[in-house]
Chimera marker file (.cmm) of the C-alpha trace (Angstrom):
<marker_set name="trace">
<marker id="1" x="117.836" y="97.823" z="89.987" r="1" g="1" b="0" radius="0.5"/>
<marker id="2" x="115.567" y="97.896" z="93.077" r="1" g="1" b="0" radius="0.5"/>
<marker id="3" x="118.339" y="99.586" z="94.861" r="1" g="1" b="0" radius="0.5"/>
<marker id="4" x="118.771" y="102.389" z="92.178" r="1" g="1" b="0" radius="0.5"/>
<marker id="5" x="115.009" y="102.785" z="92.258" r="1" g="1" b="0" radius="0.5"/>
<marker id="6" x="114.820" y="103.268" z="96.070" r="1" g="1" b="0" radius="0.5"/>
<marker id="7" x="117.745" y="105.682" z="95.905" r="1" g="1" b="0" radius="0.5"/>
<marker id="8" x="115.893" y="107.794" z="93.235" r="1" g="1" b="0" radius="0.5"/>
<marker id="9" x="112.718" y="107.636" z="95.169" r="1" g="1" b="0" radius="0.5"/>
<marker id="10" x="114.442" y="108.634" z="98.340" r="1" g="1" b="0" radius="0.5"/>
<marker id="11" x="116.200" y="111.616" z="96.543" r="1" g="1" b="0" radius="0.5"/>
<marker id="12" x="112.751" y="112.616" z="95.051" r="1" g="1" b="0" radius="0.5"/>
<marker id="13" x="111.150" y="112.869" z="98.578" r="1" g="1" b="0" radius="0.5"/>
<marker id="14" x="114.105" y="114.649" z="100.005" r="1" g="1" b="0" radius="0.5"/>
<marker id="15" x="113.869" y="117.237" z="97.166" r="1" g="1" b="0" radius="0.5"/>
<marker id="16" x="110.108" y="117.597" z="97.740" r="1" g="1" b="0" radius="0.5"/>
<marker id="17" x="110.471" y="117.992" z="101.451" r="1" g="1" b="0" radius="0.5"/>
<marker id="18" x="113.314" y="120.516" z="100.901" r="1" g="1" b="0" radius="0.5"/>
<marker id="19" x="111.389" y="122.299" z="98.371" r="1" g="1" b="0" radius="0.5"/>
<marker id="20" x="108.382" y="122.357" z="101.007" r="1" g="1" b="0" radius="0.5"/>
<marker id="21" x="110.686" y="123.932" z="103.623" r="1" g="1" b="0" radius="0.5"/>
<marker id="22" x="111.421" y="126.781" z="101.381" r="1" g="1" b="0" radius="0.5"/>
<marker id="23" x="107.774" y="127.233" z="100.424" r="1" g="1" b="0" radius="0.5"/>
<marker id="24" x="106.913" y="126.906" z="104.073" r="1" g="1" b="0" radius="0.5"/>
<marker id="25" x="109.164" y="129.890" z="104.843" r="1" g="1" b="0" radius="0.5"/>
<marker id="26" x="106.909" y="132.093" z="102.392" r="1" g="1" b="0" radius="0.5"/>
<marker id="27" x="103.863" y="130.842" z="104.095" r="1" g="1" b="0" radius="0.5"/>
<marker id="28" x="102.614" y="127.875" z="101.878" r="1" g="1" b="0" radius="0.5"/>
<marker id="29" x="102.692" y="124.729" z="103.862" r="1" g="1" b="0" radius="0.5"/>
<marker id="30" x="100.849" y="122.254" z="101.533" r="1" g="1" b="0" radius="0.5"/>
<marker id="31" x="103.810" y="121.058" z="99.564" r="1" g="1" b="0" radius="0.5"/>
<marker id="32" x="105.765" y="120.359" z="102.847" r="1" g="1" b="0" radius="0.5"/>
<marker id="33" x="102.724" y="118.522" z="104.157" r="1" g="1" b="0" radius="0.5"/>
<marker id="34" x="102.452" y="116.475" z="100.879" r="1" g="1" b="0" radius="0.5"/>
<marker id="35" x="106.258" y="115.555" z="101.207" r="1" g="1" b="0" radius="0.5"/>
<marker id="36" x="105.877" y="114.617" z="104.800" r="1" g="1" b="0" radius="0.5"/>
<marker id="37" x="103.032" y="112.394" z="103.941" r="1" g="1" b="0" radius="0.5"/>
<marker id="38" x="104.812" y="110.672" z="101.349" r="1" g="1" b="0" radius="0.5"/>
<marker id="39" x="107.871" y="110.232" z="103.471" r="1" g="1" b="0" radius="0.5"/>
<marker id="40" x="105.726" y="108.730" z="106.301" r="1" g="1" b="0" radius="0.5"/>
<marker id="41" x="103.740" y="106.367" z="103.994" r="1" g="1" b="0" radius="0.5"/>
<marker id="42" x="106.742" y="105.091" z="102.262" r="1" g="1" b="0" radius="0.5"/>
<marker id="43" x="108.895" y="104.426" z="105.324" r="1" g="1" b="0" radius="0.5"/>
<marker id="44" x="106.002" y="103.001" z="107.357" r="1" g="1" b="0" radius="0.5"/>
<marker id="45" x="105.110" y="100.724" z="104.437" r="1" g="1" b="0" radius="0.5"/>
<marker id="46" x="108.658" y="99.724" z="103.715" r="1" g="1" b="0" radius="0.5"/>
<marker id="47" x="110.526" y="99.998" z="107.036" r="1" g="1" b="0" radius="0.5"/>
<marker id="48" x="108.228" y="99.182" z="109.905" r="1" g="1" b="0" radius="0.5"/>
<marker id="49" x="106.276" y="96.023" z="108.534" r="1" g="1" b="0" radius="0.5"/>
<marker id="50" x="107.404" y="92.726" z="109.972" r="1" g="1" b="0" radius="0.5"/>
<marker id="51" x="108.893" y="90.286" z="107.263" r="1" g="1" b="0" radius="0.5"/>
<marker id="52" x="106.638" y="87.787" z="105.936" r="1" g="1" b="0" radius="0.5"/>
<marker id="53" x="107.446" y="84.245" z="105.837" r="1" g="1" b="0" radius="0.5"/>
<link id1="1" id2="2" r="1" g="1" b="0" radius="0.2"/>
<link id1="2" id2="3" r="1" g="1" b="0" radius="0.2"/>
<link id1="3" id2="4" r="1" g="1" b="0" radius="0.2"/>
<link id1="4" id2="5" r="1" g="1" b="0" radius="0.2"/>
<link id1="5" id2="6" r="1" g="1" b="0" radius="0.2"/>
<link id1="6" id2="7" r="1" g="1" b="0" radius="0.2"/>
<link id1="7" id2="8" r="1" g="1" b="0" radius="0.2"/>
<link id1="8" id2="9" r="1" g="1" b="0" radius="0.2"/>
<link id1="9" id2="10" r="1" g="1" b="0" radius="0.2"/>
<link id1="10" id2="11" r="1" g="1" b="0" radius="0.2"/>
<link id1="11" id2="12" r="1" g="1" b="0" radius="0.2"/>
<link id1="12" id2="13" r="1" g="1" b="0" radius="0.2"/>
<link id1="13" id2="14" r="1" g="1" b="0" radius="0.2"/>
<link id1="14" id2="15" r="1" g="1" b="0" radius="0.2"/>
<link id1="15" id2="16" r="1" g="1" b="0" radius="0.2"/>
<link id1="16" id2="17" r="1" g="1" b="0" radius="0.2"/>
<link id1="17" id2="18" r="1" g="1" b="0" radius="0.2"/>
<link id1="18" id2="19" r="1" g="1" b="0" radius="0.2"/>
<link id1="19" id2="20" r="1" g="1" b="0" radius="0.2"/>
<link id1="20" id2="21" r="1" g="1" b="0" radius="0.2"/>
<link id1="21" id2="22" r="1" g="1" b="0" radius="0.2"/>
<link id1="22" id2="23" r="1" g="1" b="0" radius="0.2"/>
<link id1="23" id2="24" r="1" g="1" b="0" radius="0.2"/>
<link id1="24" id2="25" r="1" g="1" b="0" radius="0.2"/>
<link id1="25" id2="26" r="1" g="1" b="0" radius="0.2"/>
<link id1="26" id2="27" r="1" g="1" b="0" radius="0.2"/>
<link id1="27" id2="28" r="1" g="1" b="0" radius="0.2"/>
<link id1="28" id2="29" r="1" g="1" b="0" radius="0.2"/>
<link id1="29" id2="30" r="1" g="1" b="0" radius="0.2"/>
<link id1="30" id2="31" r="1" g="1" b="0" radius="0.2"/>
<link id1="31" id2="32" r="1" g="1" b="0" radius="0.2"/>
<link id1="32" id2="33" r="1" g="1" b="0" radius="0.2"/>
<link id1="33" id2="34" r="1" g="1" b="0" radius="0.2"/>
<link id1="34" id2="35" r="1" g="1" b="0" radius="0.2"/>
<link id1="35" id2="36" r="1" g="1" b="0" radius="0.2"/>
<link id1="36" id2="37" r="1" g="1" b="0" radius="0.2"/>
<link id1="37" id2="38" r="1" g="1" b="0" radius="0.2"/>
<link id1="38" id2="39" r="1" g="1" b="0" radius="0.2"/>
<link id1="39" id2="40" r="1" g="1" b="0" radius="0.2"/>
<link id1="40" id2="41" r="1" g="1" b="0" radius="0.2"/>
<link id1="41" id2="42" r="1" g="1" b="0" radius="0.2"/>
<link id1="42" id2="43" r="1" g="1" b="0" radius="0.2"/>
<link id1="43" id2="44" r="1" g="1" b="0" radius="0.2"/>
<link id1="44" id2="45" r="1" g="1" b="0" radius="0.2"/>
<link id1="45" id2="46" r="1" g="1" b="0" radius="0.2"/>
<link id1="46" id2="47" r="1" g="1" b="0" radius="0.2"/>
<link id1="47" id2="48" r="1" g="1" b="0" radius="0.2"/>
<link id1="48" id2="49" r="1" g="1" b="0" radius="0.2"/>
<link id1="49" id2="50" r="1" g="1" b="0" radius="0.2"/>
<link id1="50" id2="51" r="1" g="1" b="0" radius="0.2"/>
<link id1="51" id2="52" r="1" g="1" b="0" radius="0.2"/>
<link id1="52" id2="53" r="1" g="1" b="0" radius="0.2"/>
</marker_set>
């Protein structure tokens, strides 16, 4: 179940980043920045922390 949840979150963040790129082309950067912050926080928290023993 964790795998499917992580795939869903990854696709959601990818959708936010894609929509943010489209809005940035029209001059609105806030959605892109929010997606970038979510992407950075999610993968810094999940991917870069050392394993706890």
